[in-house]
MINU-596609 format. One record per atom (N, C-alpha, C, CB): residue number from 1; residue in one letter; atom name; y negated, x negated, z negated. Coordinates in nm, 2 decimals. Each point is the difference from the previous one (the first is absolute). Glycine has a CB too. Example, Ala and Ser with C-alpha at 12.3 -4.5 7.8 and 13.67 -1.06 7.14 Angstrom:
// MINU-596609
   num   residuo   atomo       py       px       pz
     1         A       N     0.57    -1.32    -0.78
     1         A      CA    -0.12     0.09     0.00
     1         A       C    -0.12    -0.09     0.00
     1         A      CB     0.12     0.19    -0.12
     2         S       N    -0.23    -0.15     0.19
     2         S      CA    -0.11    -0.09     0.00
     2         S       C    -0.11     0.08    -0.08
     2         S      CB     0.06    -0.12     0.22
***
This chain:
// MINU-596609
   num   residuo   atomo       py       px       pz
     1         M       N   -25.39    -4.95    -7.21
     1         M      CA     0.14     0.01    -0.02
     1         M       C     0.04    -0.16     0.01
     1         M      CB     0.02     0.25     0.11
     2         N       N     0.07    -0.28    -0.18
     2         N      CA     0.06    -0.14     0.02
     2         N       C     0.10     0.00     0.10
     2         N      CB    -0.03    -0.06    -0.21
     3         P       N     0.00    -0.05     0.31
     3         P      CA     0.05     0.00     0.13
     3         P       C     0.17    -0.04    -0.04
     3         P      CB    -0.25    -0.09     0.14
     4         S       N     0.29     0.02    -0.24
     4         S      CA     0.13    -0.03     0.00
     4         S       C     0.08     0.11    -0.08
     4         S      CB    -0.06    -0.25     0.01
     5         R       N     0.00     0.38    -0.04
     5         R      CA     0.07     0.09    -0.07
     5         R       C     0.02     0.12     0.12
     5         R      CB    -0.10    -0.07    -0.25
     6         T       N     0.24     0.11     0.26
     6         T      CA     0.02     0.11     0.08
     6         T       C    -0.06     0.13    -0.05
     6         T      CB     0.19    -0.11     0.07
     7         P       N    -0.25     0.19     0.01
     7         P      CA    -0.06     0.12    -0.05
     7         P       C     0.11     0.11     0.00
     7         P      CB    -0.23    -0.06     0.10
     8         T       N     0.22     0.15    -0.21
     8         T      CA     0.08     0.10    -0.02
     8         T       C    -0.01     0.11     0.11
     8         T      CB    -0.01    -0.07    -0.24
     9         V       N     0.12     0.14     0.25
     9         V      CA     0.00     0.14     0.09
     9         V       C    -0.13     0.07    -0.03
     9         V      CB     0.26     0.04     0.01
    10         E       N    -0.28    -0.01    -0.13
    10         E      CA    -0.12     0.07    -0.06
    10         E       C    -0.13    -0.04     0.06
    10         E      CB     0.13     0.01    -0.21
    11         E       N    -0.14    -0.16     0.20
    11         E      CA    -0.13    -0.07     0.04
    11         E       C    -0.01     0.02     0.14
    11         E      CB     0.02    -0.18    -0.18
    12         L       N     0.08     0.15     0.25
    12         L      CA     0.01     0.01     0.15
    12         L       C    -0.06     0.14     0.06
    12         L      CB     0.21    -0.17    -0.02
    13         T       N    -0.14     0.27    -0.03
    13         T      CA    -0.02     0.13     0.03
    13         T       C    -0.13     0.05    -0.03
    13         T      CB     0.21     0.03    -0.03
    14         A       N    -0.27    -0.06    -0.09
    14         A      CA    -0.13     0.03    -0.04
    14         A       C    -0.10    -0.07     0.09
    14         A      CB     0.07     0.04    -0.24
    15         R       N    -0.04    -0.17     0.28
    15         R      CA    -0.11    -0.05     0.10
    15         R       C     0.01     0.06     0.12
    15         R      CB     0.00    -0.21    -0.08
    16         A       N     0.11     0.24     0.14
    16         A      CA     0.01     0.06     0.14
    16         A       C    -0.05     0.15    -0.01
    16         A      CB     0.21    -0.16     0.06
    17         L       N    -0.20     0.23    -0.16
    17         L      CA    -0.05     0.13    -0.01
    17         L       C    -0.12     0.04    -0.08
    17         L      CB     0.22     0.03     0.03
    18         A       N    -0.29    -0.14    -0.01
    18         A      CA    -0.14     0.01    -0.07
    18         A       C    -0.08     0.09     0.13
    18         A      CB    -0.01    -0.27    -0.16
    19         P       N    -0.10     0.33     0.08
    19         P      CA    -0.09     0.07     0.11
    19         P       C    -0.05    -0.08     0.11
    19         P      CB    -0.08     0.14    -0.18
    20         Y       N     0.06    -0.08     0.29
    20         Y      CA    -0.05    -0.06     0.11
    20         Y       C    -0.11    -0.10    -0.01
    20         Y      CB     0.07     0.19     0.09
    21         A       N    -0.16    -0.12    -0.16
    21         A      CA    -0.12    -0.09    -0.04
    21         A       C     0.02    -0.13    -0.07
    21         A      CB    -0.11     0.20    -0.01
    22         E       N     0.22    -0.20    -0.06
    22         E      CA     0.05    -0.13    -0.08
    22         E       C     0.09    -0.10     0.10
    22         E      CB     0.00     0.14    -0.24
    23         R       N     0.01    -0.10     0.36
    23         R      CA     0.09    -0.07     0.11
    23         R       C    -0.04    -0.13    -0.02
    23         R      CB     0.03     0.19     0.18
    24         P       N     0.07    -0.31    -0.19
    24         P      CA    -0.03    -0.14     0.00
    24         P       C    -0.03    -0.04     0.15
    24         P      CB     0.15    -0.05    -0.22
    25         D       N    -0.19    -0.07     0.23
    25         D      CA    -0.04    -0.04     0.13
    25         D       C     0.13    -0.04     0.08
    25         D      CB    -0.23    -0.08    -0.10
    26         A       N     0.21     0.06     0.25
    26         A      CA     0.10    -0.01     0.08
    26         A       C     0.12    -0.11    -0.06
    26         A      CB    -0.17     0.07     0.18
    27         E       N     0.13    -0.18    -0.23
    27         E      CA     0.07    -0.11    -0.05
    27         E       C     0.09     0.04    -0.12
    27         E      CB    -0.19    -0.16     0.09
    28         N       N     0.13     0.23    -0.18
    28         N      CA     0.08     0.04    -0.14
    28         N       C     0.08     0.14     0.04
    28         N      CB    -0.20    -0.11    -0.18
    29         V       N     0.18     0.18     0.30
    29         V      CA     0.09     0.10     0.04
    29         V       C     0.12    -0.05     0.05
    29         V      CB    -0.18     0.15     0.04
    30         A       N     0.17    -0.27     0.04
    30         A      CA     0.10    -0.08     0.04
    30         A       C     0.08    -0.04    -0.09
    30         A      CB    -0.12    -0.07     0.16
    31         R       N     0.07    -0.01    -0.26
    31         R      CA     0.08    -0.04    -0.12
    31         R       C     0.07     0.12    -0.08
    31         R      CB    -0.17    -0.20    -0.03
    32         L       N     0.10     0.29     0.02
    32         L      CA     0.07     0.13    -0.07
    32         L       C     0.12     0.04     0.08
    32         L      CB    -0.22     0.09    -0.10
    33         V       N     0.19    -0.08     0.24
    33         V      CA     0.13     0.04     0.08
    33         V       C     0.13    -0.08    -0.03
    33         V      CB    -0.15     0.08     0.18
    34         D       N     0.11    -0.22    -0.17
    34         D      CA     0.09    -0.10    -0.03
    34         D       C     0.07     0.03    -0.13
    34         D      CB    -0.13    -0.17     0.14
    35         D       N     0.06     0.17    -0.23
    35         D      CA     0.06     0.04    -0.15
    35         D       C     0.08     0.12    -0.01
    35         D      CB    -0.20    -0.10    -0.09
    36         L       N     0.15     0.20     0.17
    36         L      CA     0.07     0.13     0.00
    36         L       C     0.13    -0.02     0.06
    36         L      CB    -0.20     0.13     0.01
    37         I       N     0.21    -0.18     0.12
    37         I      CA     0.11    -0.04     0.06
    37         I       C     0.12    -0.08    -0.08
    37         I      CB    -0.16     0.01     0.18
    38         T       N     0.09    -0.12    -0.25
    38         T      CA     0.09    -0.07    -0.09
    38         T       C     0.07     0.08    -0.10
    38         T      CB    -0.15    -0.19     0.03
    39         A       N     0.07     0.27    -0.10
    39         A      CA     0.05     0.08    -0.10
    39         A       C     0.10     0.11     0.05
    39         A      CB    -0.22    -0.06    -0.12
    40         G       N     0.17     0.12     0.25
    40         G      CA     0.08     0.12     0.05
    40         G       C     0.13    -0.05     0.04
    40         G      CB    -0.20     0.12     0.08
    41         C       N     0.20    -0.25    -0.02
    41         C      CA     0.14    -0.05     0.05
    41         C       C     0.10    -0.02    -0.12
    41         C      CB    -0.12    -0.11     0.19
    42         Q       N     0.08     0.06    -0.30
    42         Q      CA     0.07    -0.01    -0.11
    42         Q       C     0.05     0.13    -0.06
    42         Q      CB    -0.12    -0.20    -0.03
    43         L       N     0.04     0.30     0.03
    43         L      CA     0.05     0.13    -0.05
    43         L       C     0.09     0.06     0.10
    43         L      CB    -0.21     0.03    -0.13
    44         H       N     0.16    -0.03     0.25
    44         H      CA     0.10     0.05     0.12
    44         H       C     0.14    -0.05    -0.02
    44         H      CB    -0.18    -0.01     0.17
    45         T       N     0.19    -0.12    -0.19
    45         T      CA     0.13    -0.06    -0.04
    45         T       C     0.06     0.07    -0.13
    45         T      CB    -0.08    -0.23     0.10
    46         E       N     0.01     0.24    -0.20
    46         E      CA     0.06     0.06    -0.13
    46         E       C     0.04     0.15     0.03
    46         E      CB    -0.16    -0.15    -0.15
    47         V       N     0.07     0.22     0.21
    47         V      CA     0.05     0.14     0.02
    47         V       C     0.10     0.02     0.11
    47         V      CB    -0.21     0.06    -0.07
    48         C       N     0.24    -0.15     0.16
    48         C      CA     0.12    -0.01     0.09
    48         C       C     0.13    -0.02    -0.08
    48         C      CB    -0.14    -0.09     0.17
    49         R       N     0.12     0.02    -0.28
    49         R      CA     0.11    -0.04    -0.09
    49         R       C     0.05     0.15    -0.07
    49         R      CB    -0.10    -0.27    -0.04
    50         I       N     0.02     0.34     0.02
    50         I      CA     0.04     0.14    -0.07
    50         I       C     0.09     0.06     0.11
    50         I      CB    -0.24     0.03    -0.14
    51         P       N     0.36     0.02     0.08
    51         P      CA     0.08     0.09     0.11
    51         P       C    -0.08     0.10     0.04
    51         P      CB     0.22    -0.03    -0.09
    52         A       N    -0.19     0.07     0.21
    52         A      CA    -0.08     0.12     0.08
    52         A       C     0.02     0.13    -0.07
    52         A      CB     0.02    -0.12     0.22
    53         A       N     0.10     0.14    -0.27
    53         A      CA     0.02     0.12    -0.08
    53         A       C    -0.08     0.01    -0.14
    53         A      CB     0.23     0.00     0.11
    54         Q       N    -0.28    -0.11    -0.16
    54         Q      CA    -0.08     0.00    -0.12
    54         Q       C    -0.15    -0.01     0.02
    54         Q      CB     0.19    -0.10    -0.10
    55         R       N    -0.22     0.08     0.23
    55         R      CA    -0.14     0.00     0.03
    55         R       C    -0.06     0.14     0.02
    55         R      CB     0.03    -0.21     0.09
    56         T       N    -0.16     0.22    -0.15
    56         T      CA    -0.07     0.13     0.02
    56         T       C    -0.05     0.00     0.16
    56         T      CB    -0.08     0.02    -0.26
    57         E       N     0.05     0.10     0.29
    57         E      CA    -0.05     0.03     0.13
    57         E       C    -0.13    -0.07     0.04
    57         E      CB     0.11     0.22    -0.02
    58         R       N    -0.18    -0.24    -0.09
    58         R      CA    -0.13    -0.06     0.02
    58         R       C     0.03    -0.16     0.01
    58         R      CB    -0.14     0.20    -0.14
    59         A       N     0.25    -0.26     0.07
    59         A      CA     0.03    -0.14     0.03
    59         A       C     0.05    -0.01     0.13
    59         A      CB     0.05    -0.05    -0.23
    60         G       N     0.02     0.13     0.28
    60         G      CA     0.06     0.00     0.14
    60         G       C    -0.11     0.00     0.10
    60         G      CB     0.20     0.13    -0.08
    61         A       N    -0.28    -0.04     0.04
    61         A      CA    -0.14     0.01     0.11
    61         A       C    -0.08    -0.12    -0.01
    61         A      CB    -0.03     0.25    -0.04
    62         A       N     0.01    -0.30    -0.08
    62         A      CA    -0.09    -0.14    -0.02
    62         A       C     0.09    -0.12     0.08
    62         A      CB    -0.10     0.08    -0.27
    63         L       N     0.22    -0.08     0.26
    63         L      CA     0.07    -0.10     0.08
    63         L       C    -0.01     0.01     0.16
    63         L      CB     0.15    -0.02    -0.20
    64         S       N    -0.16     0.13     0.25
    64         S      CA    -0.02     0.02     0.14
    64         S       C    -0.14    -0.02     0.04
    64         S      CB     0.18     0.15    -0.02
    65         E       N    -0.29    -0.10    -0.06
    65         E      CA    -0.14    -0.02     0.02
    65         E       C    -0.02    -0.14    -0.01
    65         E      CB    -0.06     0.21    -0.07
    66         W       N     0.12    -0.29    -0.02
    66         W      CA    -0.05    -0.14    -0.01
    66         W       C     0.03    -0.07     0.12
    66         W      CB     0.03     0.00    -0.24
    67         S       N     0.09     0.03     0.28
    67         S      CA     0.06    -0.07     0.12
    67         S       C    -0.09     0.03     0.13
    67         S      CB     0.24     0.02    -0.10
    68         Y       N    -0.27     0.11     0.10
    68         Y      CA    -0.09     0.02     0.12
    68         Y       C    -0.14    -0.06    -0.02
    68         Y      CB     0.12     0.22     0.04
    69         F       N    -0.17    -0.20    -0.15
    69         F      CA    -0.14    -0.06     0.01
    69         F       C     0.00    -0.16     0.00
    69         F      CB    -0.08     0.20    -0.12
    70         I       N     0.20    -0.26     0.08
    70         I      CA    -0.01    -0.16     0.02
    70         I       C     0.03    -0.04     0.15
    70         I      CB     0.08    -0.03    -0.24
    71         D       N     0.01     0.12     0.29
    71         D      CA     0.01    -0.02     0.14
    71         D       C    -0.11     0.03     0.10
    71         D      CB     0.21     0.05    -0.06
    72         V       N    -0.28     0.05     0.03
    72         V      CA    -0.12     0.04     0.10
    72         V       C    -0.12    -0.08    -0.03
    72         V      CB     0.08     0.24     0.02
    73         G       N    -0.12    -0.23    -0.17
    73         G      CA    -0.12    -0.09    -0.03
    73         G       C    -0.11     0.11     0.02
    73         G      CB     0.09    -0.24     0.08
    74         P       N    -0.22     0.18    -0.11
    74         P      CA    -0.11     0.09     0.00
    74         P       C    -0.01     0.07     0.17
    74         P      CB    -0.14    -0.16    -0.22
    75         S       N     0.09     0.28     0.21
    75         S      CA    -0.01     0.10     0.11
    75         S       C    -0.07    -0.07     0.11
    75         S      CB     0.00     0.19    -0.16
    76         T       N    -0.12    -0.25     0.12
    76         T      CA    -0.09    -0.07     0.12
    76         T       C    -0.05    -0.12    -0.07
    76         T      CB    -0.09     0.21     0.12
    77         R       N     0.02    -0.29    -0.04
    77         R      CA    -0.07    -0.12    -0.05
    77         R       C    -0.13     0.03    -0.10
    77         R      CB     0.09    -0.11     0.23
    78         G       N    -0.12     0.03    -0.30
    78         G      CA    -0.12     0.01    -0.06
    78         G       C     0.02     0.01    -0.17
    78         G      CB    -0.09     0.13     0.24
    79         D       N    -0.03    -0.15    -0.30
    79         D      CA     0.00     0.01    -0.15
    79         D       C     0.03     0.14    -0.06
    79         D      CB    -0.17    -0.19     0.00
    80         H       N     0.13     0.29     0.06
    80         H      CA     0.03     0.14    -0.04
    80         H       C     0.16     0.02     0.01
    80         H      CB    -0.25     0.09     0.08
    81         A       N     0.31    -0.12     0.02
    81         A      CA     0.13     0.02     0.03
    81         A       C     0.10    -0.10    -0.10
    81         A      CB    -0.08     0.07     0.25
    82         N       N     0.02    -0.18    -0.29
    82         N      CA     0.09    -0.07    -0.11
    82         N       C    -0.03     0.06    -0.12
    82         N      CB     0.00    -0.21     0.11
    83         W       N    -0.10     0.25    -0.14
    83         W      CA    -0.03     0.06    -0.13
    83         W       C     0.09     0.13    -0.01
    83         W      CB    -0.25    -0.09     0.00
    84         N       N     0.25     0.16     0.09
    84         N      CA     0.09     0.12     0.01
    84         N       C     0.15    -0.02    -0.02
    84         N      CB    -0.16     0.07     0.14
    85         H       N     0.19    -0.18    -0.08
    85         H      CA     0.14    -0.06     0.01
    85         H       C     0.04    -0.03    -0.14
    85         H      CB    -0.04    -0.11     0.24
    86         A       N    -0.06     0.03    -0.31
    86         A      CA     0.02    -0.05    -0.14
    86         A       C     0.02     0.13    -0.09
    86         A      CB    -0.15    -0.22     0.05
    87         R       N     0.07     0.33    -0.02
    87         R      CA     0.02     0.12    -0.09
    87         R       C     0.11     0.07     0.01
    87         R      CB    -0.21     0.02     0.00
    88         A       N     0.29     0.00     0.14
    88         A      CA     0.12     0.04     0.02
    88         A       C     0.11    -0.09    -0.07
    88         A      CB    -0.10     0.11     0.22
    89         L       N     0.09    -0.24    -0.20
    89         L      CA     0.09    -0.08    -0.07
    89         L       C     0.01     0.02    -0.16
    89         L      CB    -0.04    -0.15     0.20
    90         A       N    -0.07     0.17    -0.25
    90         A      CA    -0.02     0.00    -0.14
    90         A       C     0.07     0.14    -0.05
    90         A      CB    -0.23    -0.16     0.00
    91         R       N     0.21     0.27     0.08
    91         R      CA     0.06     0.13    -0.04
    91         R       C     0.16    -0.02     0.01
    91         R      CB    -0.23     0.14     0.09
    92         I       N     0.28    -0.19     0.01
    92         I      CA     0.14    -0.04     0.01
    92         I       C     0.05    -0.09    -0.11
    92         I      CB    -0.02     0.03     0.24
    93         L       N    -0.03    -0.13    -0.27
    93         L      CA     0.01    -0.10    -0.09
    93         L       C     0.00     0.07    -0.15
    93         L      CB    -0.13    -0.18     0.16
    94         R       N     0.06     0.28    -0.17
    94         R      CA     0.00     0.07    -0.12
    94         R       C     0.13     0.09    -0.04
    94         R      CB    -0.25    -0.01     0.04
    95         N       N     0.30     0.06     0.09
    95         N      CA     0.12     0.07     0.00
    95         N       C     0.12    -0.08    -0.02
    95         N      CB    -0.11     0.16     0.14
    96         L       N     0.11    -0.28    -0.07
    96         L      CA     0.12    -0.10    -0.02
    96         L       C     0.00    -0.05    -0.14
    96         L      CB     0.00    -0.07     0.23
    97         A       N    -0.13     0.04    -0.30
    97         A      CA     0.01    -0.06    -0.14
    97         A       C     0.07     0.13    -0.11
    97         A      CB    -0.24    -0.17     0.06
    98         E       N     0.20     0.30    -0.01
    98         E      CA     0.04     0.09    -0.09
    98         E       C     0.16     0.02     0.00
    98         E      CB    -0.22     0.11     0.04
    99         A       N     0.26    -0.12     0.10
    99         A      CA     0.15     0.01     0.02
    99         A       C     0.08    -0.12    -0.07
    99         A      CB    -0.05     0.10     0.23
   100         V       N    -0.02    -0.21    -0.26
   100         V      CA     0.09    -0.09    -0.08
   100         V       C    -0.03     0.00    -0.13
   100         V      CB     0.03    -0.14     0.18
   101         G       N    -0.12     0.23    -0.24
   101         G      CA    -0.02     0.02    -0.14
   101         G       C    -0.12    -0.07    -0.04
   101         G      CB     0.23     0.04    -0.04
   102         D       N    -0.31    -0.12     0.13
   102         D      CA    -0.12    -0.09    -0.06
   102         D       C    -0.10     0.05    -0.08
   102         D      CB     0.02    -0.12     0.17
   103         R       N    -0.04     0.27    -0.14
   103         R      CA    -0.11     0.05    -0.08
   103         R       C     0.03     0.16     0.01
   103         R      CB    -0.18    -0.21     0.05
   104         E       N     0.09     0.28    -0.12
   104         E      CA     0.00     0.13    -0.03
   104         E       C    -0.06     0.06     0.14
   104         E      CB    -0.02    -0.02    -0.27
   105         P       N     0.04     0.14     0.31
   105         P      CA    -0.06     0.06     0.11
   105         P       C    -0.16     0.01    -0.03
   105         P      CB     0.23     0.13     0.05
   106         V       N    -0.32    -0.15     0.06
   106         V      CA    -0.13     0.01    -0.01
   106         V       C    -0.02     0.14    -0.02
   106         V      CB    -0.05    -0.20     0.13
   107         R       N    -0.06     0.24    -0.20
   107         R      CA    -0.03     0.16    -0.04
   107         R       C    -0.04     0.03     0.15
   107         R      CB    -0.10     0.00    -0.27
   108         G       N     0.15     0.12     0.31
   108         G      CA     0.00     0.07     0.12
   108         G       C     0.12    -0.03     0.10
   108         G      CB    -0.25     0.00    -0.04
   109         D       N     0.31    -0.10     0.02
   109         D      CA     0.11    -0.03     0.08
   109         D       C     0.12     0.09    -0.03
   109         D      CB    -0.08    -0.24     0.03
   110         E       N     0.08     0.30    -0.14
   110         E      CA     0.11     0.07    -0.03
   110         E       C     0.01     0.13     0.09
   110         E      CB    -0.01    -0.10    -0.25
   111         A       N    -0.11     0.14     0.28
   111         A      CA     0.00     0.13     0.09
   111         A       C     0.03    -0.03     0.14
   111         A      CB    -0.18     0.09    -0.15
   112         T       N     0.16    -0.21     0.20
   112         T      CA     0.03    -0.03     0.13
   112         T       C     0.13    -0.06     0.03
   112         T      CB    -0.23    -0.03     0.01
   113         G       N     0.32     0.03    -0.12
   113         G      CA     0.13    -0.06     0.02
   113         G       C     0.11     0.09     0.04
   113         G      CB    -0.07    -0.16    -0.16
***
């Protein structure tokens, strides 16, 4: 990946939601978490600009979950906890992106919304 190019939400979520066997090393997980937080903060701001009456229930939940996971951080220390934290952030990021209309729902998301 070109280091000067900002990864898309789809690229970030694909990296974070890869199978456990494809988990990156600790340094790359840390970079991924940083990238997820950067993208998520931008999307969080955009979703907050949507009037509350026009937000879906999923968007409102994503805002709350994002704030919680950013405030709390990984549940414990260690590589596995950071990887799980990245995966949780990616799922929330996906919902924030959907709320601002950046992409179509991922197959299977429709049933959980």
